[in-house]
C-alpha positions as CSV (number, residue, x, y, z in Angstrom):
1,M,88.5,100.5,97.2
2,D,92.3,100.5,98.0
3,I,94.5,98.0,96.6
4,V,97.1,95.5,98.4
5,I,99.4,93.8,96.1
6,Q,99.7,89.9,97.6
7,K,102.8,88.3,96.4
8,Y,103.1,84.4,96.6
9,G,106.4,82.4,96.2
10,G,107.4,79.0,94.8
11,T,106.2,77.3,97.5
12,S,102.8,79.1,98.4
13,V,101.4,78.2,94.8
14,A,102.8,75.0,94.4
15,T,100.2,72.7,96.3
16,D,96.5,72.7,96.7
17,A,96.9,73.6,100.4
18,G,98.4,76.6,99.2
19,R,96.4,77.6,96.6
20,R,93.3,77.5,98.7
21,V,95.0,80.0,101.2
22,I,95.3,82.4,98.6
23,A,92.2,82.3,97.7
24,E,91.3,82.9,101.2
25,N,93.5,85.8,101.9
26,A,91.7,87.4,98.5
27,K,88.1,86.7,99.3
28,Y,89.2,88.1,102.9
29,C,90.3,91.6,101.3
30,L,87.5,92.0,99.3
31,E,85.1,91.4,102.3
32,H,87.1,94.3,104.2
33,D,86.8,96.9,101.0
34,E,90.0,96.3,99.6
35,M,91.0,95.1,95.8
36,P,94.0,92.4,96.0
37,V,95.9,92.3,93.3
38,V,97.9,88.9,93.0
39,V,101.8,88.5,92.1
40,V,103.4,84.9,91.8
41,S,106.6,82.6,91.2
42,A,106.9,79.9,89.3
43,M,105.8,76.4,91.4
44,G,108.1,74.9,93.6
45,R,112.0,75.0,93.9
46,K,114.5,73.1,92.2
47,G,113.1,69.6,91.1
48,A,110.0,70.4,90.8
49,P,108.6,70.3,87.2
50,Y,107.9,74.2,86.4
51,A,110.6,75.6,89.1
52,T,112.5,78.1,87.4
53,D,115.8,76.3,88.5
54,S,114.5,73.1,86.7
55,L,113.6,74.9,83.3
56,I,117.2,76.1,83.3
57,E,118.8,72.7,83.8
58,M,116.4,71.2,81.3
59,Y,117.4,74.1,78.3
60,R,121.1,74.0,79.6
61,A,121.7,70.0,79.3
62,I,121.0,70.1,75.7
63,Y,123.5,73.2,75.0
64,D,125.0,75.4,77.9
65,E,124.3,79.0,77.4
66,E,124.5,81.8,80.4
67,A,121.9,84.5,78.8
68,S,119.5,84.3,75.8
69,P,116.6,85.3,74.6
70,D,115.0,82.0,74.2
71,L,116.2,81.2,77.7
72,D,114.3,83.8,79.6
73,L,111.4,83.1,77.4
74,L,111.7,79.6,78.5
75,M,112.2,80.9,82.5
76,S,109.1,83.4,81.9
77,C,106.8,79.9,81.5
78,G,106.8,79.2,85.2
79,E,105.0,82.1,85.9
80,V,102.6,82.0,83.4
81,I,101.3,79.1,84.4
82,S,101.5,79.5,88.1
83,A,99.0,82.8,86.9
84,A,96.9,80.5,85.0
85,L,96.1,78.0,87.6
86,I,95.8,80.5,90.6
87,A,93.4,82.5,88.6
88,N,91.3,79.0,87.8
89,T,91.8,78.8,91.7
90,L,90.0,82.1,92.3
91,R,87.2,81.8,89.8
92,G,86.3,78.5,91.6
93,A,86.2,80.2,94.8
94,G,83.4,82.4,93.3
95,M,85.8,85.4,92.3
96,S,86.3,87.1,88.8
97,S,90.0,86.7,87.5
98,R,92.6,86.6,85.0
99,A,95.8,86.1,84.5
100,V,97.9,88.9,83.1
101,S,101.3,88.1,81.9
102,G,104.7,90.3,81.9
103,A,103.9,91.4,78.5
104,Q,100.8,92.9,79.3
105,L,102.4,93.8,82.5
106,G,103.6,97.1,81.2
107,I,106.9,96.8,82.6
108,T,109.9,97.7,80.4
109,T,113.3,96.5,81.0
110,D,116.7,96.5,79.0
111,D,117.7,93.9,76.9
112,Q,120.4,92.4,79.6
113,F,119.0,88.8,79.2
114,G,118.9,86.6,82.7
115,S,119.3,90.0,85.2
116,A,117.1,92.8,83.3
117,T,116.7,96.1,84.8
118,V,113.4,97.8,84.4
119,I,113.8,101.5,82.6
120,Q,110.5,102.1,82.0
121,T,106.5,101.3,83.7
122,D,103.6,102.3,82.2
123,A,100.1,101.2,84.2
124,T,97.7,102.2,81.6
125,K,97.2,98.4,80.7
126,L,96.7,97.4,84.2
127,L,94.3,100.2,85.3
128,R,91.9,100.0,82.3
129,V,91.2,96.2,83.1
130,V,92.0,96.5,87.3
131,N,88.5,97.4,88.0
132,D,86.9,94.8,85.6
133,Y,87.9,91.7,88.2
134,D,87.8,90.8,91.5
135,V,91.5,89.8,91.4
136,L,93.9,90.4,88.8
137,V,96.8,87.7,88.8
138,L,100.2,88.9,87.6
139,T,103.4,87.0,86.7
140,G,106.5,88.4,88.6
141,F,109.8,88.0,87.6
142,Q,109.6,89.2,84.2
143,G,108.9,92.4,81.7
144,V,109.5,93.1,77.9
145,T,112.6,94.8,75.9
146,E,111.2,98.2,74.0
147,T,111.3,95.4,71.0
148,G,109.0,93.2,72.3
149,S,111.4,90.5,73.5
150,V,110.8,88.6,76.9
151,T,112.8,89.2,80.0
152,T,113.2,87.7,83.4
153,L,114.4,90.3,86.6
154,G,116.8,87.6,88.1
155,R,116.6,86.3,91.5
156,G,114.1,87.8,93.4
157,G,112.7,89.4,90.6
158,S,108.9,88.4,91.9
159,D,109.2,90.7,94.6
160,A,110.5,93.6,92.9
161,T,107.6,93.1,90.0
162,A,105.3,93.2,93.5
163,V,106.7,96.0,94.6
164,I,107.0,98.2,91.0
165,V,103.3,96.9,90.6
166,G,102.2,98.5,94.2
167,E,103.9,101.9,93.0
168,M,102.5,101.7,89.2
169,L,99.1,101.4,90.9
170,K,99.2,103.3,94.0
171,A,98.7,100.7,96.4
172,V,98.6,101.0,99.9
173,R,100.8,97.9,100.9
174,V,102.1,95.2,99.5
175,E,102.5,91.9,101.2
176,I,105.5,89.4,100.4
177,Y,103.9,85.9,101.9
178,T,107.1,82.9,101.2
179,D,107.2,79.8,104.0
180,V,108.6,81.7,107.2
181,D,107.0,83.8,109.6
182,G,108.4,87.0,108.9
183,V,112.2,88.9,109.0
184,M,114.4,87.0,111.8
185,T,117.0,87.7,113.7
186,A,119.3,85.2,112.3
187,D,118.3,82.1,110.2
188,P,117.0,79.6,112.2
189,R,119.0,77.0,110.3
190,Y,121.9,77.7,112.6
191,V,120.2,80.0,115.2
192,A,117.9,78.0,117.6
193,G,116.8,80.8,119.2
194,A,116.2,83.4,116.3
195,K,113.0,85.1,116.5
196,V,110.3,87.0,113.8
197,L,111.2,91.2,114.3
198,D,107.4,92.4,114.6
199,Q,109.0,95.9,112.5
200,I,112.3,96.7,110.7
201,S,113.0,99.8,108.8
202,Y,114.0,99.9,105.2
203,E,117.8,100.4,105.8
204,E,118.0,97.9,107.9
205,V,116.0,94.8,105.9
206,Y,118.2,95.8,102.8
207,Q,121.6,95.6,104.4
208,M,119.8,92.1,105.4
209,A,119.3,91.5,102.0
210,L,122.5,92.2,100.4
211,D,124.6,90.3,103.2
212,G,122.5,87.0,102.6
213,A,118.9,86.8,104.7
214,R,116.7,85.7,101.1
215,V,113.6,86.6,102.6
216,I,113.3,89.6,100.2
217,D,114.6,90.8,97.4
218,S,117.2,93.8,98.4
219,K,115.4,95.3,94.4
220,A,111.9,95.2,95.8
221,I,113.0,97.2,99.3
222,A,114.7,99.4,97.3
223,V,111.8,100.5,95.2
224,A,109.7,100.4,98.2
225,K,111.6,102.7,100.1
226,R,111.6,104.8,96.9
227,A,107.7,104.9,97.1
228,K,107.5,104.8,100.8
229,M,105.3,101.9,100.3
230,E,105.0,99.8,102.9
231,L,105.9,96.3,103.0
232,W,105.0,93.1,105.1
233,V,106.5,89.6,105.1
234,K,104.0,86.8,106.5
235,N,104.2,83.1,106.1
236,T,101.2,81.7,103.5
237,F,100.7,78.4,105.9
238,S,100.5,80.6,109.3
239,K,98.4,82.7,111.0
240,S,101.8,84.5,112.2
241,P,101.0,88.6,112.0
242,G,104.8,88.6,110.2
243,T,107.2,91.9,109.6
244,R,106.4,95.0,108.9
245,I,109.0,97.1,107.0
246,F,109.0,101.0,106.7
247,V,110.4,104.2,106.6
248,D,111.5,104.2,110.8
249,A,110.4,101.3,112.9
250,D,109.0,102.6,116.1
251,R,111.2,101.2,118.7
252,S,110.8,102.8,122.3
253,Q,113.9,100.9,123.4
254,P,115.7,100.7,119.9
255,S,118.5,97.5,120.6
256,M,121.9,98.3,119.5
257,V,121.5,95.7,117.1
258,T,118.7,94.5,114.8
259,A,120.0,90.9,113.1
260,I,122.5,89.0,111.8
261,A,123.0,88.0,108.0
262,H,125.4,85.7,106.5
263,L,126.9,84.9,103.1
264,N,128.5,81.5,101.9
265,G,130.2,80.4,99.3
266,I,132.9,83.6,99.3
267,A,137.0,83.5,98.6
268,Q,139.1,85.5,100.2
269,C,141.6,86.8,97.7
270,R,145.3,88.4,98.9
271,I,147.3,89.7,95.8
272,A,150.7,90.8,96.2
273,H,152.7,92.6,93.7
274,E,156.0,94.5,94.3
275,G,157.9,97.6,92.6
276,D,154.7,98.1,90.2
277,E,152.4,100.8,91.5
278,F,150.1,100.1,88.4
279,A,149.9,96.5,88.9
280,F,146.9,96.2,90.6
281,D,144.9,98.8,88.8
282,R,145.3,96.7,85.6
283,L,144.3,93.7,87.8
284,L,141.0,96.0,88.5
285,D,140.6,96.6,84.9
286,R,140.6,92.8,84.3
287,L,137.9,92.2,87.0
288,A,135.7,95.1,85.6
289,D,136.4,93.4,82.1
290,Y,134.9,89.8,83.7
291,G,132.2,92.1,85.5
292,I,133.3,90.5,89.0
293,S,132.5,92.4,92.1
294,I,134.8,92.5,95.1
295,D,133.9,93.2,98.7
296,L,135.4,93.5,102.1
297,I,138.3,95.2,100.6
298,N,141.6,96.0,102.3
299,F,144.4,97.7,101.0
300,L,148.1,97.5,102.0
301,P,150.8,99.2,99.9
302,N,152.3,95.8,98.7
303,E,149.2,93.7,99.3
304,K,145.4,93.7,98.9
305,F,142.7,91.8,100.3
306,F,138.9,91.2,98.7
307,T,136.0,88.7,98.5
308,V,134.8,87.3,95.8
309,P,132.0,84.7,95.2
310,M,133.7,81.4,94.8
311,Q,132.6,81.0,91.0
312,S,135.2,83.8,90.5
313,V,138.3,82.0,91.8
314,K,139.7,80.1,88.9
315,I,139.7,83.8,87.0
316,I,141.3,85.7,89.8
317,A,144.1,83.6,89.7
318,A,144.5,83.5,86.0
319,I,144.3,87.4,85.7
320,A,146.9,87.6,88.7
321,A,149.8,85.1,87.0
322,E,148.8,87.2,84.0
323,Q,149.5,90.1,85.6
324,K,152.6,88.7,87.1
325,M,151.3,89.2,90.9
326,S,151.3,86.3,93.6
327,S,148.0,84.8,95.2
328,N,146.8,83.3,98.1
329,I,143.2,82.2,97.8
330,V,141.3,81.0,100.5
331,E,138.0,79.1,99.8
332,N,134.9,77.9,101.2
333,C,134.4,80.8,103.4
334,S,131.4,82.7,104.7
335,K,130.7,86.8,105.5
336,I,128.8,87.1,108.4
337,T,127.5,90.6,108.8
338,I,125.7,92.3,112.1
339,I,123.0,94.9,111.5
340,G,121.7,97.6,113.7
341,P,121.2,101.3,113.9
342,G,122.9,101.1,117.4
343,I,126.6,100.4,116.2
344,H,127.9,103.6,115.3
345,G,129.8,105.5,117.6
346,V,129.5,102.8,120.7
347,P,132.9,102.0,121.7
348,G,133.4,98.3,122.4
349,V,131.1,96.4,119.9
350,M,133.9,95.3,117.8
351,R,135.8,94.1,120.7
352,R,132.6,92.0,122.2
353,V,132.2,90.4,118.3
354,V,136.3,89.5,118.5
355,K,135.5,88.3,121.8
356,A,132.9,85.9,121.4
357,L,134.3,84.6,117.8
358,H,137.6,83.8,119.5
359,G,135.8,82.4,122.7
360,A,134.0,79.8,120.2
361,G,137.3,78.8,118.4
362,V,136.2,80.8,115.1
363,E,139.4,82.4,113.7
364,I,138.4,85.9,111.7
365,L,140.3,86.4,108.3
366,Q,139.3,90.0,107.6
367,T,136.6,93.0,109.0
368,S,134.9,95.7,107.6
369,D,132.3,98.0,109.2
370,S,130.0,100.6,107.9
371,Y,127.5,103.0,109.7
372,T,124.9,100.4,110.5
373,T,127.3,97.3,109.9
374,I,129.8,94.9,111.4
375,A,131.3,92.3,109.1
376,C,133.6,89.6,109.8
377,L,135.1,86.6,107.0
378,I,135.3,83.6,108.4
379,E,136.2,80.0,107.2
380,Q,132.4,78.4,106.3
381,K,133.1,75.2,108.4
382,Y,132.8,77.5,111.9
383,L,129.4,79.2,110.7
384,Q,127.3,76.9,112.9
385,D,129.7,77.8,115.7
386,A,129.8,81.6,115.0
387,L,126.2,82.7,114.2
388,P,124.5,81.3,117.6
389,I,127.3,82.7,119.9
390,L,127.1,86.2,118.1
391,H,123.3,85.8,118.5
392,E,123.7,85.6,121.9
393,T,126.5,88.0,122.5
394,F,124.1,90.5,121.5
395,D,120.7,89.3,122.8
396,L,118.5,89.1,120.0
397,S,116.6,86.0,121.6
398,L,114.9,88.1,124.1
């Protein structure tokens, strides 16, 4: 039988209703000669007892540390609990099932606790047991080091686990179940007219994930593209067909813009220096020492513009002062990214963006573009005005 990977997020596994749907979906696959392999996240969101954020909060209330083997071991518990409960649910629905932990998955990572990188996979253990049960239930978000320490894969790690396992088992597709109907043209919390895309390419959805759309993790998309594996994003709680993600989305009439993503919690940094041509080189070296990544980079001879996450603001100011450079930092900004295969080489696209935002009273602090994107930095307080007008400007509700 063909193998299908079905990954369920925290809101899907947290309730009796969600767990019943998981069982129904698994049974549907079996009835249609497909073998489901289920990957689960920890139950609920922040505040729920077994949500990963809740476990982190409990741990750091005792002694605050950013990353450690013990913290990863604790964070892995949420997925273990979910896997055991879902396996039990499936057995109660008449299917044979077994929960499999990260240590048993055959996923080996480095030792960067809190955000480990997969360095090797071995499907031997899974292949030995996959045919012994109707449905295997796997813990997402985790792996082990070569010495056996439990590690976690960072935000979105369960999505990555699902696609990695799909590649290991040569699955025909991976289905990511969440609480939205699919990949949307914009965040519906800001844009009432946002619609679900029926299909989208790896490149487009990867860019959306990088620029703030949280429906699927960018690492998972990268693995799926490498494996040429078909992905689907679906809603656990609705019959919506969802969004198909694959190599070349078939658009008989491709639109200029596919979607608009946004990323909050950004600060714009303007660093000025006079007379010392190596001053900015030293600043970049110091940023690398702190592991700070910069974005939206514009360089002038004596002044540099770039953005960083808000949590890095104090470090940036301190480094600038240390290097005797002046700094001007605008906090609480948002990066809006317009994504589409038809942007490159089309005259007037930036003009439409600027005209729309200025017409809505939104000041553009900085811009950048690439082959398939145009990004604008604005103050976050204007986001509710900016997103709907851009969505309307490029006819994304049609």
